[in-house]
C-alpha positions as CSV (number, residue, x, y, z in Angstrom):
1,X,0.0,0.0,0.0
2,X,1.3,3.5,-0.8
3,X,-0.4,6.7,0.3
4,X,2.6,9.0,-0.5
5,X,2.5,10.6,2.9
6,X,6.3,10.0,3.4
7,X,7.8,9.0,0.1
8,X,7.2,7.1,-3.1
9,X,7.1,3.7,-1.3
10,X,9.5,2.0,-3.8
11,X,7.7,3.3,-6.9
12,X,10.3,4.5,-9.4
13,X,10.2,7.3,-12.0
14,X,10.9,6.0,-15.5
15,X,14.2,7.1,-17.0
16,X,13.0,7.2,-20.6
17,X,9.9,9.3,-20.2
18,X,9.6,13.1,-20.8
19,X,9.0,14.4,-17.2
20,X,8.2,13.1,-13.7
21,X,5.3,12.5,-11.4
22,X,5.7,15.0,-8.5
23,X,4.9,14.3,-4.8
24,X,2.8,17.2,-3.6
25,X,0.1,18.6,-1.3
26,X,-3.0,20.6,-2.1
27,X,-1.8,23.3,0.3
28,X,1.0,24.2,-2.2
29,X,-1.2,24.4,-5.3
30,X,-2.6,27.6,-6.8
31,X,-4.2,26.6,-10.1
32,X,-7.6,25.3,-9.2
33,X,-7.6,22.0,-11.1
34,X,-5.7,20.0,-8.5
35,X,-7.5,18.1,-5.8
36,X,-8.6,20.2,-2.9
37,X,-7.3,17.5,-0.5
38,X,-5.5,14.2,-0.8
39,X,-7.5,11.0,-0.7
40,X,-5.8,9.5,2.4
41,X,-6.2,12.2,5.0
42,X,-8.8,14.4,3.2
43,X,-6.7,17.4,4.2
44,X,-4.8,20.0,2.1
45,X,-1.6,18.9,3.9
46,X,-1.9,15.3,2.7
47,X,0.3,14.0,-0.1
48,X,-0.4,12.5,-3.5
49,X,1.5,12.3,-6.8
50,X,0.6,14.7,-9.6
51,X,1.4,15.7,-13.2
52,X,0.1,18.8,-14.8
53,X,0.3,20.3,-18.3
54,X,2.5,23.5,-18.3
55,X,4.8,25.5,-20.5
56,X,7.5,22.9,-19.7
57,X,5.6,20.0,-21.2
58,X,4.3,19.7,-24.7
59,X,0.9,18.0,-25.4
60,X,1.5,14.3,-25.7
61,X,4.6,14.1,-23.5
62,X,4.6,11.3,-21.0
63,X,5.4,10.8,-17.3
64,X,5.7,7.2,-16.1
65,X,6.1,5.7,-12.7
66,X,6.5,1.9,-12.0
67,X,5.7,-0.3,-9.0
68,X,8.3,-2.5,-7.4
69,X,8.6,-5.9,-9.1
70,X,5.8,-8.3,-8.1
71,X,6.2,-12.0,-8.1
72,X,4.0,-14.5,-9.8
73,X,5.7,-17.3,-7.8
74,X,2.9,-17.1,-5.2
75,X,0.3,-19.6,-6.2
76,X,-2.5,-17.4,-5.1
77,X,-1.4,-14.6,-7.4
78,X,-1.4,-17.1,-10.3
79,X,-4.9,-18.4,-9.5
80,X,-6.8,-15.2,-8.8
81,X,-4.7,-12.8,-10.7
82,X,-4.6,-10.2,-7.9
83,X,-5.8,-6.7,-8.2
84,X,-4.6,-3.1,-7.8
85,X,-6.9,-0.6,-6.2
86,X,-6.1,3.2,-6.5
87,X,-7.7,6.6,-6.5
88,X,-7.3,9.1,-9.4
89,X,-8.3,12.7,-10.0
90,X,-8.4,14.0,-13.6
91,X,-9.8,17.5,-13.9
92,X,-9.7,20.3,-16.4
93,X,-11.1,21.2,-19.8
94,X,-8.1,19.9,-21.7
95,X,-6.6,17.3,-19.3
96,X,-4.6,14.5,-21.0
97,X,-4.7,10.8,-20.5
98,X,-4.0,8.2,-17.8
99,X,-2.9,4.8,-19.0
100,X,-2.1,1.9,-16.6
101,X,0.0,-1.0,-17.9
102,X,1.1,-4.3,-16.6
103,X,4.7,-4.8,-17.6
104,X,6.6,-8.1,-17.4
105,X,10.3,-8.2,-16.6
106,X,10.9,-8.9,-20.3
107,X,9.3,-5.5,-21.0
108,X,6.1,-6.7,-22.6
109,X,3.3,-4.2,-21.7
110,X,-0.4,-4.9,-21.5
111,X,-2.9,-2.0,-21.1
112,X,-5.2,-2.4,-18.1
113,X,-6.8,1.0,-18.3
114,X,-6.9,4.0,-20.7
115,X,-8.7,7.2,-19.6
116,X,-8.7,10.5,-21.5
117,X,-10.2,13.8,-20.7
118,X,-12.0,15.4,-17.8
119,X,-13.2,12.8,-15.3
120,X,-14.6,15.2,-12.7
121,X,-13.3,17.3,-9.8
122,X,-13.3,14.5,-7.2
123,X,-11.3,11.4,-6.3
124,X,-12.5,8.3,-8.1
125,X,-11.8,4.7,-7.0
126,X,-10.6,2.2,-9.6
127,X,-9.9,-1.5,-9.2
128,X,-8.0,-3.4,-11.9
129,X,-7.5,-7.1,-12.2
130,X,-3.9,-8.0,-12.9
131,X,-3.7,-9.9,-16.1
132,X,-2.2,-13.2,-17.1
133,X,-1.4,-16.6,-15.5
134,X,2.3,-16.8,-16.6
135,X,5.1,-17.3,-14.0
136,X,6.8,-14.1,-15.1
137,X,7.3,-11.3,-12.5
138,X,5.8,-8.0,-13.4
139,X,5.3,-4.3,-12.5
140,X,2.4,-2.0,-12.8
141,X,3.1,1.3,-14.6
142,X,1.1,4.5,-14.5
143,X,1.6,6.8,-17.5
144,X,0.3,10.3,-17.5
145,X,0.1,12.1,-20.8
146,X,0.1,15.9,-20.9
147,X,-2.9,17.5,-22.4
148,X,-3.2,21.0,-24.1
149,X,-4.6,22.8,-21.0
150,X,-1.8,24.6,-19.1
151,X,-3.5,24.2,-15.7
152,X,-5.0,20.7,-16.1
153,X,-3.6,17.7,-14.3
154,X,-3.8,14.1,-13.1
155,X,-3.3,13.0,-9.5
156,X,-3.0,9.5,-8.0
157,X,-3.3,8.4,-4.4
158,X,-3.6,5.3,-2.2
159,X,-2.2,2.6,-4.5
160,X,-2.8,-0.8,-3.0
161,X,-2.1,-4.3,-4.3
162,X,-4.1,-7.2,-3.1
163,X,-2.4,-9.6,-0.7
164,X,-2.4,-12.4,-3.2
165,X,0.6,-10.8,-5.0
């Protein structure tokens, strides 16, 4: 489980993307499209990770962050697949996209979720079933794609893997 209150909990920024997810609080934001609070504490001082379109990112540029490697050696993970539960906030007239991948250690990526555009000014819960029954270890990757709005952004909080994996 990662609520981002202290750090990135072992999640790693991708070295080959265009920019990074930022750890932040609502109390430091000024633009109006960011969440008013984080999801965990429901307070402006609570933390989450966030990307926003700005003068520094061109539309279509990507920010990627990856989970620690998860093992398929656990027989329960093979049978039930396991799930990831998370909360997202995508708000703004020209917000970009959020794509969630499951990536094997051999770098094969399978899309688990693809959202584009304004999803509302509130935290939304999403549960995704982790794919496959292979024995290959894997990671989950969150990719945020910059939109054309200079104030619009995507936030993530409370990323939790089921115990099976």
